[in-house]
Wavefront OBJ file of the C-alpha trace (Angstrom):
o trace
v 0.000 0.000 0.000
v 2.836 2.315 0.879
v 4.578 1.647 -2.462
v 1.338 2.366 -4.350
v 0.956 5.733 -2.581
v 4.567 6.621 -3.378
v 4.127 5.589 -7.006
v 0.962 7.711 -7.236
v 2.836 10.672 -5.732
v 5.642 10.463 -8.300
v 3.171 10.146 -11.180
v 1.338 13.295 -10.048
v 4.638 15.114 -9.459
v 5.945 14.204 -12.913
v 2.752 15.491 -14.517
v 2.803 18.750 -12.568
v 6.541 19.415 -12.833
v 6.616 20.866 -16.402
v 3.727 23.255 -15.750
v 5.181 24.242 -12.371
v 8.601 24.879 -13.917
v 7.125 27.068 -16.668
v 4.979 28.968 -14.144
v 7.985 29.491 -11.878
v 10.202 30.801 -14.672
v 7.653 33.114 -16.284
v 5.511 34.161 -13.289
v 6.974 33.567 -9.843
v 10.590 34.514 -10.618
v 9.671 37.833 -12.351
v 7.234 38.639 -9.547
v 9.854 38.038 -6.852
v 12.406 39.992 -8.897
v 9.994 42.928 -9.246
v 9.285 42.888 -5.516
v 13.013 42.859 -4.775
v 13.559 45.806 -7.149
v 11.120 47.928 -5.144
v 13.477 47.840 -2.123
v 16.409 49.370 -4.035
v 17.289 52.696 -5.621
v 19.679 53.427 -8.462
v 22.877 55.251 -7.517
v 24.847 55.714 -10.703
v 25.243 52.189 -12.006
v 24.693 50.574 -8.593
v 21.528 49.337 -6.947
v 21.506 50.537 -3.323
v 19.170 49.072 -0.712
v 16.548 51.697 0.241
v 13.996 49.736 2.274
v 10.501 51.159 1.871
v 11.676 54.510 0.530
v 10.166 53.902 -2.916
v 6.785 53.200 -1.333
v 7.110 56.337 0.811
v 7.948 58.385 -2.276
v 5.043 56.932 -4.242
v 2.416 57.417 -1.543
v 3.551 60.611 0.182
v 5.519 62.785 -2.237
v 3.030 65.107 -4.003
v 4.667 64.679 -7.423
v 3.866 60.950 -7.439
v 0.998 60.606 -4.945
v -1.257 62.940 -6.942
v -0.587 60.967 -10.122
v -1.190 57.695 -8.262
v -4.540 58.833 -6.843
v -5.612 60.198 -10.226
v -4.646 56.975 -12.033
v -6.284 54.814 -9.351
v -9.518 56.804 -9.535
v -9.532 56.563 -13.323
v -8.931 52.812 -13.082
v -11.946 52.340 -10.797
v -14.085 54.455 -13.117
v -12.850 52.379 -16.059
v -13.804 49.207 -14.157
v -17.255 50.446 -13.116
v -18.133 51.373 -16.697
v -17.320 47.823 -17.757
v -19.331 46.360 -14.881
v -22.352 48.590 -15.527
v -22.321 48.449 -19.341
v -20.230 45.571 -20.684
v -21.343 42.720 -18.436
v -25.108 43.461 -18.424
v -25.111 43.792 -22.218
v -23.056 40.588 -22.439
v -25.657 38.793 -20.316
v -28.491 40.169 -22.457
v -26.806 39.112 -25.701
v -26.106 35.650 -24.299
v -29.736 35.317 -23.211
v -30.950 36.251 -26.696
v -28.487 33.868 -28.378
v -29.635 31.016 -26.126
v -33.242 31.256 -27.358
v -33.836 27.947 -29.181
v -35.919 29.495 -31.975
v -33.404 32.221 -32.872
v -32.131 31.928 -36.447
v -28.588 32.714 -37.666
v -27.046 32.229 -34.203
v -23.621 31.520 -35.629
v -23.656 34.741 -37.632
v -24.697 36.819 -34.625
v -22.060 35.204 -32.404
v -19.379 35.987 -34.970
v -20.508 39.600 -35.348
v -20.587 40.251 -31.603
v -17.264 38.499 -30.970
v -15.404 39.992 -33.957
v -14.179 43.176 -32.151
v -12.519 41.005 -29.492
v -10.276 39.464 -32.142
v -9.107 42.826 -33.490
v -5.753 44.292 -32.539
v -5.931 47.006 -29.892
v -3.991 49.340 -32.187
v -6.552 48.746 -34.929
v -9.429 49.388 -32.512
v -7.856 52.629 -31.300
v -7.172 53.782 -34.861
v -10.711 52.931 -36.019
v -12.345 54.878 -33.210
v -9.998 57.822 -33.645
v -11.053 57.962 -37.301
v -14.725 57.749 -36.340
v -14.580 60.356 -33.560
v -12.109 62.804 -35.067
v -13.647 66.311 -35.353
v -11.595 66.906 -38.518
v -12.141 63.810 -40.662
v -14.331 61.529 -38.534
v -17.707 60.236 -39.694
v -19.534 60.632 -36.373
v -20.339 64.301 -37.041
v -21.931 63.473 -40.399
v -23.881 60.532 -38.996
v -25.281 62.575 -36.114
v -26.106 65.381 -38.517
v -28.010 62.974 -40.765
v -30.041 61.906 -37.726
v -30.639 65.571 -36.770
v -28.552 65.024 -33.648
v -25.602 67.169 -34.689
v -25.830 69.147 -31.437
v -24.578 66.051 -29.600
v -21.277 65.979 -31.461
v -18.167 66.819 -29.459
v -14.472 65.928 -29.705
v -15.136 63.274 -27.072
v -11.552 61.989 -26.926
v -10.187 65.515 -26.688
v -12.203 66.801 -23.718
v -11.191 66.062 -20.137
v -14.783 65.487 -19.070
v -15.600 62.913 -21.747
v -12.302 61.280 -22.757
v -12.257 58.555 -20.097
v -15.909 57.634 -20.578
v -15.404 57.467 -24.347
v -12.301 55.339 -23.930
v -14.148 53.019 -21.520
v -16.998 52.549 -24.003
v -14.473 51.812 -26.754
v -13.044 49.077 -24.532
v -16.557 47.785 -23.825
v -17.232 47.570 -27.568
v -14.046 45.601 -28.110
v -14.386 43.169 -25.193
v -18.121 42.585 -24.912
v -17.754 39.247 -26.683
v -15.898 37.717 -23.725
v -18.688 37.924 -21.093
v -21.210 37.129 -23.813
v -19.523 33.826 -24.673
v -18.917 32.869 -21.028
v -22.544 33.476 -20.086
v -23.762 31.850 -23.297
v -21.806 28.678 -22.514
v -23.222 28.670 -18.968
v -26.789 29.025 -20.292
v -26.293 26.134 -22.707
v -25.018 23.931 -19.862
v -28.284 24.203 -17.895
v -30.019 20.796 -18.012
v -33.170 20.713 -20.124
v -35.016 18.897 -17.321
v -34.802 21.971 -15.081
v -36.111 24.248 -17.819
v -38.902 21.829 -18.727
v -39.971 21.666 -15.072
v -40.146 25.464 -14.909
v -42.225 25.581 -18.084
v -44.618 22.962 -16.674
v -45.018 25.194 -13.608
v -46.219 27.940 -15.943
v -43.102 30.101 -16.278
v -42.970 32.242 -19.416
v -39.754 33.258 -21.168
v -39.072 36.250 -18.901
v -39.839 34.332 -15.692
v -37.809 31.379 -16.946
v -34.719 33.566 -17.289
v -35.024 35.537 -14.038
v -36.338 32.738 -11.853
v -34.460 29.716 -13.180
v -31.580 30.523 -15.533
v -30.125 33.569 -13.782
v -29.640 31.887 -10.358
v -27.989 28.904 -12.037
v -25.458 31.024 -13.936
v -24.550 33.224 -10.953
v -21.149 31.481 -10.497
v -20.272 32.319 -14.110
v -21.445 35.919 -13.665
v -19.255 36.216 -10.561
v -16.316 34.750 -12.498
v -16.952 37.234 -15.298
v -16.912 40.079 -12.767
v -13.545 39.091 -11.299
v -12.070 38.590 -14.781
v -13.308 42.085 -15.658
v -11.662 43.432 -12.505
v -8.336 41.762 -13.315
v -8.432 42.848 -16.950
v -9.314 46.467 -16.151
v -6.603 46.877 -13.513
v -4.102 45.400 -15.961
v -5.332 47.684 -18.742
v -2.738 49.611 -20.697
v -2.721 48.938 -24.415
v -5.910 50.716 -25.553
v -5.157 53.845 -23.506
v -1.560 53.919 -24.723
v -2.522 53.355 -28.368
v -5.223 56.033 -28.283
v -4.163 58.666 -25.753
v -0.450 57.989 -25.262
v 1.566 57.389 -22.089
v 0.453 60.729 -20.610
v -3.214 59.773 -20.631
v -4.246 62.831 -22.621
v -5.878 65.245 -22.294
v -4.207 66.472 -19.112
v -3.932 62.980 -17.525
v -7.714 62.553 -17.619
v -7.335 59.038 -19.096
v -4.203 58.133 -17.148
v -4.548 54.729 -15.458
v -2.163 52.644 -13.382
v -0.766 50.885 -16.451
v 0.210 54.096 -18.234
v 1.428 55.640 -14.965
v 3.705 52.639 -14.416
v 4.964 52.713 -18.020
v 5.655 56.445 -17.877
v 7.471 56.171 -14.557
v 9.495 53.099 -15.529
v 10.638 54.190 -18.987
v 10.399 57.958 -18.550
v 9.039 60.538 -20.976
v 9.480 64.164 -21.905
v 8.400 65.293 -18.445
v 10.459 62.987 -16.235
v 13.393 60.580 -16.259
v 12.724 56.866 -16.068
v 13.017 55.167 -12.669
v 12.949 51.371 -12.819
v 12.682 51.008 -9.032
v 9.706 53.338 -8.714
v 8.121 51.806 -11.794
v 8.471 48.361 -10.197
v 6.845 49.780 -7.051
v 3.805 50.896 -9.041
v 3.651 47.439 -10.645
v 3.602 45.847 -7.185
v 0.814 48.207 -6.083
v -1.176 47.041 -9.114
v -0.436 43.434 -8.181
v -1.613 43.879 -4.593
v -4.824 45.620 -5.701
v -5.602 42.696 -7.995
v -4.617 40.243 -5.239
v -7.054 41.855 -2.815
v -9.848 41.749 -5.400
v -9.210 38.088 -6.244
v -8.987 37.189 -2.530
v -12.357 38.832 -1.845
v -13.814 36.843 -4.720
v -12.324 33.526 -3.581
v -12.942 33.804 0.142
v -16.217 35.746 0.203
v -18.137 35.527 -3.068
v -17.101 32.040 -4.159
v -17.648 30.584 -0.686
v -21.154 32.013 -0.525
v -21.950 30.685 -3.988
v -20.621 27.239 -3.074
v -22.543 27.111 0.226
v -25.705 28.252 -1.588
v -25.325 25.501 -4.181
v -24.764 22.882 -1.491
l 1 2 3 4 5 6 7 8 9 10 11 12 13 14 15 16 17 18 19 20 21 22 23 24 25 26 27 28 29 30 31 32 33 34 35 36 37 38 39 40 41 42 43 44 45 46 47 48 49 50 51 52 53 54 55 56 57 58 59 60 61 62 63 64 65 66 67 68 69 70 71 72 73 74 75 76 77 78 79 80 81 82 83 84 85 86 87 88 89 90 91 92 93 94 95 96 97 98 99 100 101 102 103 104 105 106 107 108 109 110 111 112 113 114 115 116 117 118 119 120 121 122 123 124 125 126 127 128 129 130 131 132 133 134 135 136 137 138 139 140 141 142 143 144 145 146 147 148 149 150 151 152 153 154 155 156 157 158 159 160 161 162 163 164 165 166 167 168 169 170 171 172 173 174 175 176 177 178 179 180 181 182 183 184 185 186 187 188 189 190 191 192 193 194 195 196 197 198 199 200 201 202 203 204 205 206 207 208 209 210 211 212 213 214 215 216 217 218 219 220 221 222 223 224 225 226 227 228 229 230 231 232 233 234 235 236 237 238 239 240 241 242 243 244 245 246 247 248 249 250 251 252 253 254 255 256 257 258 259 260 261 262 263 264 265 266 267 268 269 270 271 272 273 274 275 276 277 278 279 280 281 282 283 284 285 286 287 288 289 290 291 292 293 294 295 296 297 298 299 300 301 302 303 304 305 306
């Protein structure tokens, strides 16, 4: 019996070893290296131990703390727009696609998911062409609909740039929650749905009373994936508004703040130690969010299902 347990252990270890080695090389080692970098400062060509001085500088020196608070606030706004717009629309689209009598489902799925497959640079360029006050088509389209008074240079105004950028990201990524929820809806056993129909539930009651509670774990998973993706966001903002989060840092998020601090720009010299510190702050924010999901939300969902 003891030899069988040992043999089983070595089989499991041999299967896990390649994945664990790859994860260690590409995830754990860079993470530990980044954390170590935050405790040093550059003195000429030397790295000098500085303790928590980089964290003190980031959180308490006005030059960096104001940028951090601004980027953090923009990141939360970016996240809330996705939660309030992207995920509900994704759920609605998935619910419509799951209707058995709907025709051309494959075509609709492809159309809704197509923006997700586009390059971020292409998405940014497309929307800049559409929204440009000089050569964009949005002004003409609104004028044709007698809504020309609504036209503004949305990406060029501080009050509208972040919202516009968030909605651009929603348009690009709405296919992800749609497909996750759609797969969850298709996995609901037909017996449960047939029982609800026998009890007299119509289509609306069937969704809200039967389907929605059963897909709650997937909705919660979609929410935490949205949180992780939004607090790792960088590429769309950088491709559209640059590393400074134009105009006037109104679209600056943690990703662009970290990039600008790490590599430097016209306004400041690059600081790899401080840039690594911002990266670790981003990591800990995501860690807290994932921990809340795992130890609070997921536990409640599991206990409810049991």
